[in-house]
N, C-alpha and C positions, 0 to 999 in steps of 0.2 A: 511722474516718470512715464515714458512711453513703454508699451508692452504689446505683445502679439496675442491675438485671439483668433480662434478657429470657429467658423460658422458653417451652416448648411443652408442651401437654397433649393426649394422645391420648384420644379419646372411645370409647365402646363400639362406635359405628358405624364406627370406623376413621378418622374425620376428626380433624384436628388443629387446635388453636387456640393462638394466641400470647397471652402475658400478661406483665405487668411486676410485679416485686416489689422491695421495698427491703431491702437487706442490710447487715449490719455484723458483721464485715468481709465474710464470705461466707455467713453464716447469715441466712436471711430473718427479718426482724422481723415477728412474727405480725400485730399489730394494723394497722400501716401497710400491710403487703402485702395484708391482707384488704380494707382500705378502698380501696386503689388498684385491686384486682381488681374490686370492686363498681362503681367508677367507669369501668372499662374495658369493661364489658359491651356498651354500645352503640357505643363508639368507643375504639379502642386508643390513638389519638393524644391523646384527651382525658384518658385515664387517665395517659398518660405526662407530660402537662403538670402534672397534679395531683401526681404523684410528684416531679417536679423541684422544685416549690415546697416540699414537705415535706422533701426532702433538704437543701435550702438552709437551711431553718429548723432541722432537727435538727443539722446540722453547726455552725451558729452557736451553738446551745446547748452543744454539746460544747466549743467554745472557751471558754465561760463556766463549764465544769465541771459542767454539769447535763444531764439527759435530758428528753425531752418529758413524761414522767410526773411528774417532780418539779420542773418549771420553775415560776417564780413570776410574778406580775404584772409585776415589774420586768424579767424576762427577755424577756417578750413585748414590752413597751414598747421595750426596747433593740433588739430585732430590727426592729420597725417603723421606728424612727428610723434604724437602720443601712441599710435598703433605700432610704431617701430621702436618704442622706448628710447627716443633720442632726447638727450639733455642739452638744451641750447647753451646753457652756461658753461658746461664742460666740453661742449662740442664733440660729443661722442654718444654712442649707444651704450647706455649704462647697465642694461640687463639683456640677457639673451631673448630676442623677440620671439614670442610664441606665434609667429606668422611667417609665411613663405612669400617669396617674390610674387608668385602668381596670385596669392590672396590679396596682396597689396594692390596689384593691378585690378583685381575684382572690386575692391573698395572704391578705387578711383573711378572705374567704369560705371559702377552703380550710382555713385553720387553725381557724376557728370550727367548721366542719362536722366536721372531724376530731375535735375534742374532744367535740362532741355525740355522735359515733359511739362514742368511748371510754366516755363515761358510760352509753351504752346497753348496751355489752358488758361493763362492769365489774360485779363482784359487790360492791355496796355500796362503790363507789369503789376497789375493790382490783383490780389487774391482775396477770396472771401473765406474767412476763417471762423469756425465755430468755437466759442469760448464758454466755459462753464462758470457762471457767476451767480452766487446766492441761489443755488438749486435751480437755476434756469440756464438754458442755452441761448446765447445771443450771437448774432453774426456781426463780424467786423471786417472792414476792408483794410488790408495791409499791403504795403508796397514791397515788392520782391527786389532785394538789393543785390543779390549775387548773380553774376552771369556765368553760364556753364563753361565758357571759353577760359575765364580766369581760373576756375577750379581746375581745369585740365592742365593749365600751365603750372600752377602751384603743385599739383600732384606729381607731375613729371619731374620737377625739381627735387621733390622728396624721395621719389623712387630712385633717382640718380644718387642721392645721398645714401640711401639704404644699401645699394649694391657696391658703393665704394667704401662704406664704413663697416658693414656687417661682415663678421668672420664666420666661416663654415669649416668645421673640422680643424680648427686652429690654423687655417690657411686663408689668407686674404685673397680676394680676386685680384688678378693681375691688372694693374692700372697702366703699366708702361712696359713695353717689350724692350729688351736689349737688342742690339744689332744681331748678335748670334742667335737669339731666340727667334727673331723674324726669319733668318735664313734657314734655321732648323725646321720650323713649322712649314715654311714654304716648300722646302725640298721633300717633305714627307707627305704632301698631298699627291694623290695618284693621278689626277687629271688637270687639264688646263682650266676647266670651269671653276673648281674650288680654289685654285691658285689666284685666278682673276678676282673672285669674290673676296678672298683674304686681302688682296692688295687694295680693293675698293674700300674695305672697312678701315684700312690704315690711312685712307684719305679723309677719315672722319665720318663715314656714312653709317647709319644704323642698318642692321641686317635687313629690316623690313623695307628700307629705302632701296637697298641694293637689289633685292629680289623683285621690287616693283618696277624696275627699269624696263621699258618697252623698246623694241627694236627701233622704232621711229624716233625715240628720244636719245639714242646713242649716236654721237657724232665723232667718228674717229679723226676727222680732219682737224676739228677744233679741240679734240681731246676732252670733250665734255659729255655729261649725261644729265638727264632731268628725271629723277624718280617720280612716278605717278602718285606715290603716297609719301607724305612727310609730315611729322608732328609739328614742325616749326612753321608750316605754311597753311594758310586757309584753303578752303575748298576751291579748286580751279586754278590755284597758284602753284607753280612748280619751282623747286629749288634747283639751281644749276651748280654742279660740282665739276671742278677742273681736275682731270687725271694727269698723271705723268706718262711719259712715252712708254715706259716699261709695262704699266698697267694696261694701256691701250694695246700694246703688242701682245700681251697675254690674252686679252679678249679676242683679238684677231685670230690667234692660234686656236682658241676655243671654237670660234665660229667656223673656221676652215676645217679643222680636224675632228670636231665632235658634234657640234650642233647641225651644221649643214648636211653631213652624211646621214645623221639620224632622221632629219626631216625628209630626205629623199627616200630612205628605207621605210619609214613609217607611213609616208604619204599623208602626213598630218601637218597642220600649221598651228602656230601659237604666237600671240603678240609679244609675249615676254622674252627678254633677252636670255635669261638663264633658265634652262629647261632640264627636266629630269629625263635623261636618255637611257635609263635602266630598262633592261629587257625582262619582261614577266610573261612566262608561258609562250615564249617565242615572239612576243609583240613588244615593240618599243612604246613606252607609256607616253612620252613627249608632252607631259603636262608641266605646269609651272613648278620650278624647284622650290622646296619649302625650307623654312628656317630650321625646322627640326632635323631635316636631312643634313643640312650644312653643319649644324651644331655637332652632330655625331661624327662627321668627317673631321671637324676641327679638333675635337677632343682626342680622336684616334691619332691624328697627326702630332698633336702636342705630346701625347704619351710616348709615341715612337721617338720623338725628339728628346725625350728625357726631361721635359719641363715639369717641375714639381708643383708650381702654383696652379690655382684654379682658373683655367682659361675659359672664357665665355665668348659668345659672338660679339659682345659689346667691348671686348678688350681692345680691339683695333681702334675703335672710336675713342676710347679712354686714352689710348696711347697718343693719339693726335692732340686731344685736349691738354694732356699733361705736358707734352713737348711744347705746345704753344705757350702755356703759362710759364714754363721754365725759360723759354726764349725771351719772354717779356721781362721776367725777373732779372735775367742776366744783362739786359739792355740790348740783346741781339735784335729784338723786334720792338717797335713802338706802335702799339695798336690800341684803339679805343675799345671800350666795352661793347659798343654797338657793332664794331667790325668783327670782334670775336663772336658775338652772338650770331651774326650773319654767316660767318665761316662755318660754325658748328650747327647752324640751323635750329638754335634754341628759341623758344618763345620768350624766355626770360633769362637775363644775364645771371640770375640767382643760381642757375645750373652749374656755373663755373666754380662755385665755392668748394665742393669736395676736391676738385683738382688743384685749387690754390693751396688747400690744407696739405694735400699729399706732396705737392711740389715744395712747399715751405719746409716740410719735414725732411725731404730728401736733401734740400739745400743745407739745412741745419746739420744734418749728419756729415755731409761732405766738409763743411766748415769745421766741425768738431774734429774730424780726422786730420784735416790739414793743420789745424791749430795744435793738436796733440803731437804731430810729427815735428813741427817747428819747435815746440817746447822741449821735446826729447833731445833734439839737436843742440839747443842752447844749454841744456843741463849737462850733456856729455862734454861739450866744450868747456863748461865751467869746472866739471870734475877733473878733466885733463889738466887744466891750468892750475887748479888747486893742488893736485898731486905733485905737479912740477915745483910749486912753491914750497911744499912740505919737504920734498927730497933735498932741496937746495938750502934748507934752513939750518944754519950751523949751531943754533941754540937748542935744538931738540936732541934729547938723549936717545940712544939706540932703542931701549925698551918702549919709550913713548912713540918713537917713529914707527916701530913695528905695530904698535897698538893702532895707530892711524891707518897704516897701509892695509891691515887685515880686517878692517871694518867693512861691512857691505856698503857700497857707494850710496845707496838710498838713505841708510842710517846716518852716514856721514853728512849728507846734505841737510837732512832734517836737523841734525845737531847744530850745524853751522848757522842755518837760517833761523 
């Protein structure tokens, strides 16, 4: 098993410094210890936190009979599902996860960056690993099998699964807005900027994508934007999103009535489309608008609108994905997996699974309600016909007829069937 050990280093000037390294069993693992050491330079506590995540990951792999250098995509996926207590057979989170959304993100970032580090230090994907055999340390060359880009894709799909399946305070996150909820939230924003951002998320954009749009990448004539940051695209490649005319009109109102006047007054410039125009101590900040600021505005708007569910910045994107899946299920749209992946900007089509599960559940509920209504109608028709036959029957005595008529209809039907 891997474990964390603390050491001290004496420098030439006589001063000492502490550091952490990862060992198995008592022999330091070169690559992970070097990585943790680099992360501990500015903060020992930060390095310790990184080490604990890696140790948890390494020991999970050991239980599966693999090491971090020869782990597969399936091993990483199993680990991510393990930390959120997800049962693949039951397709649900079986126990309350002792982990938050931000911590899951931390696990993902740590593992992805560690494998990036390994690829930088490997010699054509070959690592030199020390192994303990018969009381001796021997060096072995091993091939690095996992690519950090694959890990990022797998982790994103798992995080998507977590936020759509996990319950908080007995309330699920909203996956799909009703038309009334959209109108209510929209009308309760105080400015054009937040209304424009809200509409952009309904087009399936991540909040980070929306806030990364630069002025030069906004084209009102073509009704398109190209976010400068996007999980689904590699470095240097930009995803193009098509907006509706109402969304473009709201952005134009924001530019005309809020952004442009603030730029003139502040005498500042900024490349980003969405800007913080708040005045602090008589000065307009005019810096890039943040996800935290928008999240607070969204929650306030949702509360004012009387929406009881847990609204998040991702709800608009979830709404788009759910409606796409439902349109496909109903036959309204015929799209391939690759087209849907492209529309949503996913790295892997696996990200669609939570929305398919949700859509199937909703469709099943609608079918059950419709079937129940049809069944009730048929039963009422049968009861009416049956009562008519009983009343017109000349062979029934009066006491027996009264006995039939005063029975509850449900009991009568059960008796006859």
